[in-house]
N, C-alpha and C positions, 0 to 999 in steps of 0.2 A: 918384405913381401907377404910373409905369413901374417903379420899384424894387419896389413891392408885387407887380406882375404877375410880375416875375422871381423873387421869393421864392416865390410860389405855384407857379410852374412847377418850381422845385427841389424843393419839398415833394412834388409829384405824382411826380416822377422817383424820389425816395427811396422813397415808398410803393410804386410800381410794382416797384422792385427787390426790396424786402422781400417782397412778396406772391409775386413770381416765384420767389424762393429757397425760400420756405415751401411753395409748391405743387409744387416739383420733387421727385419721389420719390427715395429713397436707392437706390443700386445694390443689386441682389438679393443679391450676395455679402455686402455689409456688413450687410444686414438679417438675414442668417442666421447671423452670427457669434455663437456662444453666449457667455453671460456667464461670467466667471471665478469663479463661486460654487461650483463642484463640487470636492470633495476625494475622491480615490480612494486606498484603502489596502489593503494586504495584511494580513489577520488570521491570526495563527498561534496555535493553541490547544494547550495542553499536554496530555499523555496523561491519560486517565481510568482509574484503576486498577480500577474496578468492572465494566468491560465489556471483553471481549477485543478487540472490533473498534475500541475507542478507545485501546488501549495505545500507538498510534503517533502520536497527535495529530491535528490537523485543520487545514485551510487554507480560507479563504474570502476574498472580495473585498467590501469595503465601498465604497459610493458615497453620499456625503453632500452634498446640495445645501443650502448654508447659506441661500440666498435663499428657496427654496420650502419648506424644512423636510423634504424627502424624504430618508429615510435607510434604505437597503436593504442587505441582505447577500446576496450571490450565492454559492451553495454547490453544488459539483459532487459532493457525497458522498451524494446521496439514493438510497436503494434500498428495495426492498420484499420482505421475507421471504415474503410471502404469494403471490407470483407463482408460477404453476405450474412445478414441477420446478426450483425455485431452486437447491437443493443440487447437483443433477446438472448444471445449466447452469454453476454456479460451478466445478465440477470440470473441466469441459471448456473453461473460459475463455470462456463464451458469455453471461456475465451483463451485463445492461444497467443502468447507473446513469444518473442524470439530474441536470440543473441545477435547483436549487430556489432560491426567493427568500423572504426573511422580513424583517420590519422589524427594525432594529438593536436596539431596546429589548427585543424578545422574545428575540432571539439572545443578547444579553449576559446577560439574566436567567437563562437556562438554564445557561450556563457558570458564572455566579455560584453557582447552586444546587449545581452539581457541585463547586465549589471548585477550578476549573481556572484557570490563568493564560491571559490573552489579551493578546498583544502586537500592537500596531498599527504598521505601517510606512507612513507617508504617502508616496506615490510622487511623485517629482519630474518630473511630466509637464506638458507645455504644455496650454493650455486645449483646443485641438483634439484632442490625444491623449486627454485625460480624457473628453471627450464622445464620442469615437470608441469608447473602451473601454466606456463606459456603454451606448451604443447597440448595440454588439456583444453585450453580455450580455443586454440586454433583447430583442433580436431572437432570440437563441438560446433564450431562455426562452419566447417567444411562439410559436415554430415547433416543433411536436412532433417533427418529423423531425430537428431540430438540438438539441432539448432532451436527448434520450437519446444516450448514447455507449456503445461497447463497453468495458467496464471491464477493466483489466489492472493487477494490483497494483503492478508496478514501472514500467510505462510510460504508463499512462493512469488516473490516480486523481484525487482531489480536489485534490491539490497540483500535479501536472504539468499538469492542465487549466487551473488558474489561471495558472500560469507561461506556458503557451503562448498563452493569449488576451491576456495582457499584452504578451508579446513581439510578437504580430501587430499590435498597435495603436500601437507605438512608432515614431516617425519616426527611425529609425537602427537600430543594432545594440546589443543588450545584451551587454556584455563582462564576463566574470567574471574573478577573479584567476587568474594563471598557475598557482598552486598549488591549483587547484580539486580538491576531493576529498581523501580521506585514505588512498587506496590500500587501502581496505577492501573486503571482499566483501559481497554482499547478506546472506549469513548472519551475518557479524560485525555488520553494522549492525542487523539484526533482534534479535540477541542483546543489544545494548545497550538496546533498548526493552523486552525481556522478561526482564531480569535478575532481577526479583522474581516472575516468573511462569514457572517452569521447565516446567510442563505445557503452557503455551501455546507455549513455545519448542520443546518436543518435537513438538507438532503441526505447527509450521512446518517443522522439520527433517526430519520423515518425508516431507513432500510435496516438499521441494526436492531437486534432483539435484546432480550434480557441477558444473554451470555456476554454481550459486549460490556456489561457493567461489572463483570467479575474481575478480580485482581489478576493481572498478567504476571506469570511467574517464569523464571528461568530466562532463556534466550528468546522467548516469544516476542519481546518488545523490539527486537532487531528489525522489524518490518519498516521502521522509520530510519532513514539514513543517518540522522544526527545521533540516534541512540547507538547504532553500530560503531560510528566513529568514536564516540566517547568510550565505549567498552574496549575497542581495539587499543586505545591509549593505555589502558590498565591491564590488558591481557598478557599472558606469557605462554610460551610453547614449552611444554614439560615432557621430558622423556626420561624415565627412570628417576635418578637423582639430579639430573641436569635440568636447568631452567634458563630461558632467555626471553627477553621482551619480544613481543610480537611486532612492535613498531620500532624502527630504528630512528627515523627522522620525521618530524611533523613540520610542515611548511604550508603557508598560504600562497597559492599561485595567483589568485585574484581576490581582491577585497570587494565586499558588497557595496554598491552605490547607495547613498543615503536615500535616494528616491525609491529604492526597492525595499525599504524597511517595512512598508505596508502602513496603511492608514485606514481609519474607520470609513465605511462606505456612507455616502450621502443618501443612499436609498433607504426608505423606512425599514426598520427592523421587523422580523417576523412577529415579535410581540406587539409592536405598534399596529401592524396590519390586522392582527387577530383582535386587538382591542377595538379597532375601528369596525370590524365585522360584528363584534358583539354589540356595540352601540347600535348599529343598524338593525340587528336582529331583535334587540329589546324594543326598539322603536316600532318595528313592524308588529311585534307581538302586542304591544299596547294599542296600536291602531286597530288590529284585528279584534281585540277585546271590546273596544269602543263601538266598532261597527257590527260586532257579533257575527263575524264570518272569518273564514280562513283563506289566505291567499295561497292557492294551490301552486302557483308558479314558483313561489319561494321554496316550497317543499321539493318540487321537481329540480330546481337549480341546485339546492344544497346537497341533496342526496345523489344527484347525478355526478357531481364533482367528487364527493367522498367515495362513491362506489367505484368510479374510474380509478382513483388512487388505490382503492382496496384491491383491485385486480392485480396491480403491480405487487402489493404486499403479499397477496396470496401466492403469486408465483415465487416470490422470494422465500416463502416457507419451504419450498421444495428445492431450493438452490443448494449447490455444493459449497457456497461460501459458509464458513463455520459459525458465523454469528447472526445470521438472518432468520433462523428458525426461532420459535417461541417468542415472536414479536407481539407483545400485548397491545401495541397500537392498532393491531388488526381489529380489536374490539371497537375502535372508533372508525377506522377506514377499512371497510370490507365490502364485498360485492353483493351482499344480501339485498340492499335496497333495489337493485335492478329487477328483482322478481316481484317487487311490490309497486313499481312505478306506474304500471297501467291502472292499478286499483286506486292509487293516490290521484292520478290525473282525473279519474272519473268520480272521485270522492266517495268511493265505496267503503263500506264498513270492513275494516281489516285489523288483524292482530299486529300489524307492523309496529304501531306505536308502543305496544306493550313489550315487544321484542327489542325495539330500539332503546327504550328506557332501561331495560335490564342490562343490555350491552354497555350503555353509558355508565351505569353504576359500577359494573365490573371494571370498566376502564379506569375510573377514578380510584378504585381499590388497588388496581395494578400499579399505580404510581409508587406504592411502597416497595415494589420489587424491581421495577425498571425505570430508568431515567428517560423520560419522554422527550421528543423533539420540542424545541422552543415554540411556545404558542399553542400546542395541540390541546392542552387542557382548556384554554380559552375557546378554541374551536368547539370542543365538547360542550361547553356552556351554550354556545350558539345553537347546537342541535337540541340541547335541553329546552331552549325556548320554544322550539317547534313542538316538542312533546307537551310542554305546558299549554300551548295553544290548543292542542287536541286533547287536553286532560279530561274533558267531559266525556268523550268517547271511551277513554281508558277506564274511567271510574264506572261508567255505565256497563261496560263488559265485565268489570270485576264484580259488580252487584249481581249480575245474571249467572255468574259461575257458581 
């Protein structure tokens, strides 16, 4: 009987211990530790030849929770052409882009339809780093004040914003290879992306100034998605003496269709068009010399076009875009002819031709500093033919001074 009583007492002690342990709550920190079911990836999309704004590729961040099934793509490249004064704001560098979110299956189907390659780089992040990144993206999307950002093509676009938010959520420092960059300029890198679209390259080059020809250093070349993807492959996360690769797995989700590889356009190149214009200009100049007269309509046409383009370049001189100032092509395309058009139309004596000749000579000298847009030097020769036609007036004013 005594032995039975002792046994019952032990059983009660065991039961009391078990219930006490089960009733004790877990520490708050342990209860809040997220599960390791989240996978975070950098998505790099190849260029799309059918749209000018897609010639440079695209970058997005994928957050895939294997346990819940949630699979979202965060995209910093959302913009709206219908916003008031979109073009004017873009010229001055005052365009606002925003962060968008879309289910992965919708995202991948769109790129499959376009025949574009999509490469996924699964990031080698800890559980806490991945959830920190996911929560940062979700918070930025939910808050309108943080969802929008001031867009800048080279320093704040869909690719650099993705890189920056990943960097901010890493416990350590992302270290890139010592040979980061290819010592190329912004203009050279853009030319690589527009090699099959020379008119798109012409538009870029007209807007970019001399600073676009300087060698790009450090991480500044990450504005192109392909450059960031390549550097992520070689990058490491360093904290103290510990180091780990930034990317865990590289995989191609979609392969690029052969028809999207890009081909040369059948449309005449800018050089061909400029040479045709020069041929016409020389022919007109010879005809004017034979008839001993000037065709005023030609002057009005030429300088109205160049002055209109000059208005845009003048606005870009005051833009917040970092490479549009000090654009020496302004010497060729500037709004100054607008002030002389009435005098030209009435064939009055004017200093315009002396001023124009001086600007053209400076423009040719500036070619040693800045890489001009394709065909612009030939256009400058066309304007020189107009100065040659009016050379007698220029020489006459020079003798009287």
